[in-house]
C-alpha positions as protocol buffer text, in pm:
chain_id: "A"
residue {
  index: 1
  type: MET
  ca { x: 1 y: 19 z: -33 }
}
residue {
  index: 2
  type: GLY
  ca { x: 145 y: 332 z: -108 }
}
residue {
  index: 3
  type: ASP
  ca { x: 200 y: 621 z: 134 }
}
residue {
  index: 4
  type: PRO
  ca { x: -119 y: 863 z: 46 }
}
residue {
  index: 5
  type: ILE
  ca { x: 116 y: 1195 z: 243 }
}
residue {
  index: 6
  type: GLY
  ca { x: 354 y: 1109 z: -47 }
}
residue {
  index: 7
  type: GLU
  ca { x: 144 y: 1087 z: -351 }
}
residue {
  index: 8
  type: SER
  ca { x: -105 y: 1379 z: -223 }
}
residue {
  index: 9
  type: ASP
  ca { x: 306 y: 1564 z: -234 }
}
residue {
  index: 10
  type: GLU
  ca { x: 335 y: 1444 z: -553 }
}
residue {
  index: 11
  type: ARG
  ca { x: 17 y: 1501 z: -704 }
}
residue {
  index: 12
  type: ARG
  ca { x: 46 y: 1862 z: -612 }
}
residue {
  index: 13
  type: ALA
  ca { x: 364 y: 1914 z: -718 }
}
residue {
  index: 14
  type: ALA
  ca { x: 275 y: 1809 z: -1041 }
}
residue {
  index: 15
  type: ASP
  ca { x: -20 y: 2025 z: -1065 }
}
residue {
  index: 16
  type: SER
  ca { x: 182 y: 2329 z: -949 }
}
residue {
  index: 17
  type: ARG
  ca { x: 428 y: 2252 z: -1222 }
}
residue {
  index: 18
  type: LEU
  ca { x: 114 y: 2206 z: -1495 }
}
residue {
  index: 19
  type: TRP
  ca { x: 29 y: 2550 z: -1338 }
}
residue {
  index: 20
  type: GLN
  ca { x: 372 y: 2708 z: -1404 }
}
residue {
  index: 21
  type: HIS
  ca { x: 409 y: 2553 z: -1746 }
}
residue {
  index: 22
  type: GLY
  ca { x: 55 y: 2726 z: -1852 }
}
residue {
  index: 23
  type: LEU
  ca { x: 128 y: 3074 z: -1727 }
}
residue {
  index: 24
  type: HIS
  ca { x: 517 y: 3031 z: -1870 }
}
residue {
  index: 25
  type: GLU
  ca { x: 356 y: 2994 z: -2206 }
}
residue {
  index: 26
  type: ASP
  ca { x: 62 y: 3225 z: -2128 }
}
residue {
  index: 27
  type: ASN
  ca { x: 334 y: 3476 z: -2119 }
}
residue {
  index: 28
  type: VAL
  ca { x: 560 y: 3363 z: -2426 }
}
residue {
  index: 29
  type: ARG
  ca { x: 241 y: 3438 z: -2591 }
}
residue {
  index: 30
  type: TYR
  ca { x: 184 y: 3789 z: -2542 }
}
residue {
  index: 31
  type: GLN
  ca { x: 559 y: 3890 z: -2596 }
}
residue {
  index: 32
  type: GLN
  ca { x: 602 y: 3662 z: -2915 }
}
residue {
  index: 33
  type: ALA
  ca { x: 274 y: 3914 z: -3000 }
}
residue {
  index: 34
  type: ASN
  ca { x: 449 y: 4195 z: -2893 }
}
residue {
  index: 35
  type: ILE
  ca { x: 769 y: 4122 z: -3061 }
}
residue {
  index: 36
  type: PHE
  ca { x: 643 y: 4030 z: -3400 }
}
residue {
  index: 37
  type: LEU
  ca { x: 450 y: 4407 z: -3333 }
}
residue {
  index: 38
  type: VAL
  ca { x: 789 y: 4611 z: -3259 }
}
residue {
  index: 39
  type: ALA
  ca { x: 884 y: 4486 z: -3580 }
}
residue {
  index: 40
  type: GLN
  ca { x: 624 y: 4518 z: -3781 }
}
residue {
  index: 41
  type: SER
  ca { x: 629 y: 4923 z: -3670 }
}
residue {
  index: 42
  type: LEU
  ca { x: 969 y: 4955 z: -3698 }
}
residue {
  index: 43
  type: LEU
  ca { x: 911 y: 4789 z: -4048 }
}
residue {
  index: 44
  type: ALA
  ca { x: 683 y: 5030 z: -4130 }
}
residue {
  index: 45
  type: VAL
  ca { x: 874 y: 5304 z: -4011 }
}
residue {
  index: 46
  type: ALA
  ca { x: 1116 y: 5213 z: -4223 }
}
residue {
  index: 47
  type: TYR
  ca { x: 886 y: 5209 z: -4546 }
}
residue {
  index: 48
  type: SER
  ca { x: 755 y: 5531 z: -4489 }
}
residue {
  index: 49
  type: THR
  ca { x: 1111 y: 5679 z: -4426 }
}
residue {
  index: 50
  type: ILE
  ca { x: 1182 y: 5534 z: -4819 }
}
residue {
  index: 51
  type: VAL
  ca { x: 858 y: 5669 z: -4937 }
}
residue {
  index: 52
  type: THR
  ca { x: 860 y: 5975 z: -4822 }
}
residue {
  index: 53
  type: ALA
  ca { x: 1228 y: 6045 z: -4906 }
}
residue {
  index: 54
  type: ASP
  ca { x: 1302 y: 6296 z: -5132 }
}
residue {
  index: 55
  type: ASN
  ca { x: 1529 y: 6026 z: -5405 }
}
residue {
  index: 56
  type: LYS
  ca { x: 1246 y: 5792 z: -5347 }
}
residue {
  index: 57
  type: ASN
  ca { x: 1301 y: 5468 z: -5385 }
}
residue {
  index: 58
  type: LEU
  ca { x: 1039 y: 5262 z: -5488 }
}
residue {
  index: 59
  type: ILE
  ca { x: 1189 y: 4965 z: -5557 }
}
residue {
  index: 60
  type: ALA
  ca { x: 1321 y: 4962 z: -5224 }
}
residue {
  index: 61
  type: ALA
  ca { x: 1005 y: 5033 z: -5077 }
}
residue {
  index: 62
  type: ARG
  ca { x: 804 y: 4742 z: -5283 }
}
residue {
  index: 63
  type: VAL
  ca { x: 1115 y: 4515 z: -5126 }
}
residue {
  index: 64
  type: MET
  ca { x: 1041 y: 4619 z: -4768 }
}
residue {
  index: 65
  type: ALA
  ca { x: 654 y: 4604 z: -4817 }
}
residue {
  index: 66
  type: ALA
  ca { x: 707 y: 4200 z: -4999 }
}
residue {
  index: 67
  type: PHE
  ca { x: 915 y: 4188 z: -4697 }
}
residue {
  index: 68
  type: GLY
  ca { x: 649 y: 4281 z: -4458 }
}
residue {
  index: 69
  type: ILE
  ca { x: 415 y: 4034 z: -4591 }
}
residue {
  index: 70
  type: ALA
  ca { x: 667 y: 3724 z: -4546 }
}
residue {
  index: 71
  type: PHE
  ca { x: 730 y: 3855 z: -4170 }
}
residue {
  index: 72
  type: THR
  ca { x: 329 y: 3876 z: -4149 }
}
residue {
  index: 73
  type: MET
  ca { x: 315 y: 3490 z: -4227 }
}
residue {
  index: 74
  type: ILE
  ca { x: 519 y: 3403 z: -3986 }
}
residue {
  index: 75
  type: TRP
  ca { x: 464 y: 3580 z: -3763 }
}
residue {
  index: 76
  type: LEU
  ca { x: 82 y: 3417 z: -3839 }
}
residue {
  index: 77
  type: GLN
  ca { x: 247 y: 3045 z: -3806 }
}
residue {
  index: 78
  type: VAL
  ca { x: 397 y: 3118 z: -3513 }
}
residue {
  index: 79
  type: GLY
  ca { x: 124 y: 3240 z: -3303 }
}
residue {
  index: 80
  type: HIS
  ca { x: -148 y: 2940 z: -3480 }
}
residue {
  index: 81
  type: ARG
  ca { x: 125 y: 2707 z: -3354 }
}
residue {
  index: 82
  type: HIS
  ca { x: 185 y: 2868 z: -3033 }
}
residue {
  index: 83
  type: PHE
  ca { x: -172 y: 2911 z: -3035 }
}
residue {
  index: 84
  type: LYS
  ca { x: -262 y: 2518 z: -3004 }
}
residue {
  index: 85
  type: TYR
  ca { x: -11 y: 2395 z: -2803 }
}
residue {
  index: 86
  type: CYS
  ca { x: -128 y: 2659 z: -2512 }
}
residue {
  index: 87
  type: ARG
  ca { x: -526 y: 2503 z: -2579 }
}
residue {
  index: 88
  type: ALA
  ca { x: -383 y: 2216 z: -2485 }
}
residue {
  index: 89
  type: ILE
  ca { x: -256 y: 2274 z: -2207 }
}
residue {
  index: 90
  type: SER
  ca { x: -508 y: 2501 z: -2106 }
}
residue {
  index: 91
  type: ARG
  ca { x: -770 y: 2198 z: -2135 }
}
residue {
  index: 92
  type: ARG
  ca { x: -501 y: 1964 z: -1985 }
}
residue {
  index: 93
  type: THR
  ca { x: -519 y: 2222 z: -1681 }
}
residue {
  index: 94
  type: ALA
  ca { x: -855 y: 2184 z: -1696 }
}
residue {
  index: 95
  type: ALA
  ca { x: -903 y: 1850 z: -1674 }
}
residue {
  index: 96
  type: GLN
  ca { x: -644 y: 1847 z: -1374 }
}
residue {
  index: 97
  type: LEU
  ca { x: -767 y: 2122 z: -1189 }
}
residue {
  index: 98
  type: PRO
  ca { x: -1099 y: 2161 z: -1093 }
}
residue {
  index: 99
  type: ASP
  ca { x: -1121 y: 2530 z: -948 }
}
residue {
  index: 100
  type: TYR
  ca { x: -912 y: 2622 z: -1323 }
}
residue {
  index: 101
  type: ALA
  ca { x: -1165 y: 2454 z: -1474 }
}
residue {
  index: 102
  type: GLU
  ca { x: -1458 y: 2626 z: -1278 }
}
residue {
  index: 103
  type: THR
  ca { x: -1318 y: 2959 z: -1294 }
}
residue {
  index: 104
  type: VAL
  ca { x: -1241 y: 2941 z: -1673 }
}
residue {
  index: 105
  type: ALA
  ca { x: -1591 y: 2831 z: -1714 }
}
residue {
  index: 106
  type: THR
  ca { x: -1782 y: 3074 z: -1493 }
}
residue {
  index: 107
  type: CYS
  ca { x: -1558 y: 3359 z: -1636 }
}
residue {
  index: 108
  type: ARG
  ca { x: -1550 y: 3312 z: -2025 }
}
residue {
  index: 109
  type: PRO
  ca { x: -1651 y: 3598 z: -2237 }
}
residue {
  index: 110
  type: ARG
  ca { x: -1886 y: 3519 z: -2543 }
}
residue {
  index: 111
  type: GLY
  ca { x: -1580 y: 3618 z: -2763 }
}
residue {
  index: 112
  type: ARG
  ca { x: -1197 y: 3504 z: -2728 }
}
residue {
  index: 113
  type: SER
  ca { x: -926 y: 3771 z: -2702 }
}
residue {
  index: 114
  type: MET
  ca { x: -647 y: 3535 z: -2786 }
}
residue {
  index: 115
  type: PRO
  ca { x: -783 y: 3471 z: -3177 }
}
residue {
  index: 116
  type: LEU
  ca { x: -758 y: 3814 z: -3222 }
}
residue {
  index: 117
  type: VAL
  ca { x: -420 y: 3871 z: -3147 }
}
residue {
  index: 118
  type: VAL
  ca { x: -292 y: 3543 z: -3250 }
}
residue {
  index: 119
  type: TYR
  ca { x: -497 y: 3593 z: -3630 }
}
residue {
  index: 120
  type: VAL
  ca { x: -648 y: 3913 z: -3662 }
}
residue {
  index: 121
  type: LEU
  ca { x: -331 y: 4123 z: -3577 }
}
residue {
  index: 122
  type: PRO
  ca { x: -151 y: 3956 z: -3838 }
}
residue {
  index: 123
  type: SER
  ca { x: -444 y: 3902 z: -4112 }
}
residue {
  index: 124
  type: LEU
  ca { x: -427 y: 4340 z: -4078 }
}
residue {
  index: 125
  type: ALA
  ca { x: -46 y: 4372 z: -4084 }
}
residue {
  index: 126
  type: SER
  ca { x: -91 y: 4137 z: -4410 }
}
residue {
  index: 127
  type: VAL
  ca { x: -352 y: 4360 z: -4554 }
}
residue {
  index: 128
  type: MET
  ca { x: -145 y: 4660 z: -4457 }
}
residue {
  index: 129
  type: TRP
  ca { x: 200 y: 4567 z: -4637 }
}
residue {
  index: 130
  type: LEU
  ca { x: -39 y: 4412 z: -4951 }
}
residue {
  index: 131
  type: ILE
  ca { x: -171 y: 4792 z: -4967 }
}
residue {
  index: 132
  type: LEU
  ca { x: 155 y: 4937 z: -4943 }
}
residue {
  index: 133
  type: LEU
  ca { x: 294 y: 4711 z: -5197 }
}
residue {
  index: 134
  type: LEU
  ca { x: 25 y: 4778 z: -5482 }
}
residue {
  index: 135
  type: VAL
  ca { x: 38 y: 5164 z: -5372 }
}
residue {
  index: 136
  type: SER
  ca { x: 449 y: 5219 z: -5413 }
}
């Protein structure tokens, strides 16, 4: 017969690791979004600097816009993969920790904000870059 106290401590430790893993991945997801947004902003500033310069270099502007589109597709792929991973962790956490499952069920809004960060922001950026590519 096993030691109930030892098993309880092991279970709490496993639950704590799962919880910390979920917090870590959630933090990573937001940091990734921030990094991509900052990089997109800097790229947009570089593009606008090229386009508004006295010696306009439209080829460089088009290359910059094409790079913006490629960079946005990478952002979308990274976000999608990480979002799927975080959903799996969230499901596992809800199955393992009843308090978490109850809180999520009670507080979950109708629409979720994470798909906006993962899918809508990169989509808007790609539309911006497509338009800038067409007008340059």
